[in-house]
C-alpha positions as CSV (number, residue, x, y, z in Angstrom):
1,X,-23.9,187.5,217.2
2,X,-21.1,190.0,217.1
3,X,-19.5,191.6,214.0
4,X,-16.4,189.3,214.3
5,X,-18.3,186.1,213.7
6,X,-18.3,184.8,210.1
7,X,-21.3,184.0,208.1
8,X,-21.8,180.5,206.7
9,X,-21.1,181.8,203.3
10,X,-17.8,183.2,204.4
11,X,-16.8,180.0,206.1
12,X,-17.7,177.9,203.0
13,X,-15.7,180.3,200.8
14,X,-12.6,180.0,203.2
15,X,-13.0,176.2,203.1
16,X,-13.1,176.1,199.3
17,X,-10.1,178.3,199.0
18,X,-8.2,176.1,201.3
19,X,-9.3,173.0,199.4
20,X,-8.4,174.6,196.2
21,X,-4.8,175.4,197.5
22,X,-4.5,171.7,198.8
23,X,-5.4,170.4,195.3
24,X,-3.0,172.9,193.7
25,X,-0.2,171.6,196.1
26,X,-1.0,168.0,195.2
27,X,-0.8,168.7,191.4
28,X,2.4,170.8,191.9
29,X,4.3,168.2,193.9
30,X,3.2,165.1,192.0
31,X,4.3,166.1,188.5
32,X,2.4,163.3,187.0
33,X,-1.2,162.3,186.0
34,X,-3.4,161.4,189.0
35,X,-6.6,159.6,188.8
36,X,-9.7,160.5,190.9
37,X,-8.8,157.8,193.6
38,X,-5.3,159.2,194.1
39,X,-6.8,162.7,194.3
40,X,-9.2,161.6,197.0
41,X,-6.5,159.8,199.0
42,X,-4.1,162.8,198.9
43,X,-6.7,165.5,199.6
44,X,-9.4,163.7,201.7
45,X,-12.0,165.4,199.6
46,X,-15.0,163.7,197.9
47,X,-15.1,163.2,194.1
48,X,-17.9,165.6,193.6
49,X,-16.0,168.5,195.3
50,X,-12.8,167.4,193.6
51,X,-14.3,167.5,190.2
52,X,-15.6,171.1,190.9
53,X,-12.2,172.2,192.2
54,X,-10.3,170.8,189.3
55,X,-12.5,172.9,187.0
56,X,-12.1,176.0,189.1
57,X,-8.3,175.5,189.2
58,X,-8.2,175.0,185.4
59,X,-10.3,178.2,184.9
60,X,-8.0,180.0,187.4
61,X,-4.9,179.3,185.3
62,X,-6.7,180.2,182.1
63,X,-7.9,183.5,183.5
64,X,-4.5,184.4,185.0
65,X,-3.0,183.8,181.5
66,X,-0.6,181.5,183.4
67,X,2.3,179.5,182.0
68,X,0.8,176.6,183.9
69,X,-2.3,174.6,183.0
70,X,-4.4,171.6,184.2
71,X,-4.3,168.8,181.7
72,X,-6.9,166.0,181.6
73,X,-6.3,162.8,179.9
74,X,-8.4,159.6,180.1
75,X,-9.9,160.7,183.5
76,X,-6.6,161.7,185.0
77,X,-5.3,165.2,185.7
78,X,-1.8,166.9,186.2
79,X,-0.4,170.4,186.3
80,X,1.9,171.0,183.5
81,X,3.7,173.9,181.7
82,X,2.0,175.1,178.5
83,X,3.6,173.7,175.4
84,X,4.8,177.1,174.2
85,X,7.1,177.1,177.2
86,X,8.8,173.6,176.7
87,X,11.9,175.2,175.2
88,X,12.5,177.1,178.5
89,X,12.0,174.0,180.6
90,X,14.2,171.9,178.4
91,X,17.0,174.4,178.8
92,X,16.6,174.3,182.6
93,X,16.3,170.6,182.7
94,X,19.3,170.2,180.5
95,X,21.7,171.1,183.3
96,X,20.8,168.3,185.7
97,X,19.1,165.5,184.0
98,X,18.0,162.5,186.0
99,X,19.5,160.4,183.2
100,X,23.1,160.2,182.3
101,X,24.2,161.1,178.7
102,X,24.6,157.3,178.0
103,X,21.1,156.6,179.3
104,X,19.7,159.5,177.3
105,X,21.3,158.1,174.1
106,X,20.0,154.5,174.8
107,X,16.5,155.9,175.4
108,X,16.7,157.9,172.3
109,X,17.5,154.8,170.2
110,X,14.6,152.9,171.7
111,X,12.3,155.9,171.0
112,X,13.4,156.3,167.4
113,X,13.5,152.5,166.5
114,X,10.6,151.1,168.6
115,X,9.5,148.4,168.7
116,X,13.0,146.9,168.7
117,X,14.7,143.8,169.9
118,X,16.7,144.2,173.1
119,X,19.5,142.1,171.5
120,X,19.9,144.7,168.7
121,X,20.1,147.5,171.2
122,X,22.8,145.7,173.1
123,X,24.8,145.2,169.9
124,X,24.4,149.0,169.2
125,X,25.1,150.3,172.8
126,X,27.0,147.5,174.5
127,X,26.4,145.6,177.7
128,X,25.9,148.8,179.7
129,X,22.5,149.2,178.0
130,X,21.1,146.3,180.1
131,X,21.4,148.6,183.2
132,X,19.8,151.4,181.2
133,X,16.9,149.2,180.1
134,X,16.3,148.0,183.7
135,X,16.1,151.6,184.9
136,X,13.7,152.5,182.0
137,X,11.5,149.5,182.8
138,X,11.5,150.2,186.6
139,X,10.5,153.8,186.0
140,X,7.8,152.6,183.5
141,X,9.2,154.6,180.6
142,X,9.8,151.5,178.5
143,X,7.8,148.2,178.1
144,X,9.6,144.9,177.8
145,X,8.0,142.0,176.2
146,X,9.6,138.5,175.7
147,X,9.9,137.5,172.1
148,X,11.8,134.2,171.7
149,X,15.2,134.5,173.3
150,X,15.2,138.2,173.6
151,X,12.8,141.0,174.5
152,X,10.9,143.6,172.3
153,X,11.3,147.1,173.7
154,X,8.8,149.9,173.1
155,X,7.8,153.1,174.7
156,X,5.1,153.2,177.5
157,X,2.3,155.6,177.9
158,X,4.3,157.1,180.8
159,X,7.2,157.8,178.4
160,X,4.9,160.2,176.5
161,X,3.5,161.7,179.6
162,X,7.0,162.1,181.3
163,X,8.4,164.0,178.2
164,X,5.0,165.7,177.3
165,X,5.0,164.2,173.9
166,X,2.1,162.9,171.7
167,X,2.3,159.4,170.5
168,X,3.2,160.3,167.0
169,X,5.4,163.1,167.8
170,X,8.8,161.4,167.7
171,X,10.5,163.6,165.2
172,X,14.2,164.4,165.5
173,X,13.2,167.8,166.9
174,X,10.9,166.3,169.6
175,X,13.6,163.9,170.6
176,X,15.7,166.7,171.7
177,X,13.5,166.8,174.8
178,X,15.2,163.5,175.7
179,X,18.6,164.7,174.9
180,X,18.6,168.5,174.7
181,X,22.4,168.7,174.2
182,X,22.1,167.6,170.6
């Protein structure tokens, strides 16, 4: 055995570092909560190793005093910016939102008045709100439930994850996340 060959420990350590980077890349690109099955399919790692890597990655961000963190919720994980930096993210995101100003206003009304009847929202926002509602339902931000001749609109769990809000945190201040220009 020559001096250039690696020991088993060094090989294991290199493999773990590579697996950790792979998991970190998956979290970075996904931008959403992922369950264990999704993590397995994206990384081709077994759940026991994945669980250890999630813990190590979380510790890594804590030790580095990073602006990023690994968030766990109901057996799902995602990489996110720590809450104290949301104001910076909102400023950055304000320039190029994936929602138009009209869509943001419609979503803000749903968030503030939920659960609300679709017919009332249409009276407030006009017929263009049908397209907004469709977009929000298609992106799983809003739930739509048939009630008589209309629908009841309410926020989905994905809404709270997307805007990094808690269920009860729908104050006027927190709604600026949806429409930061106000």
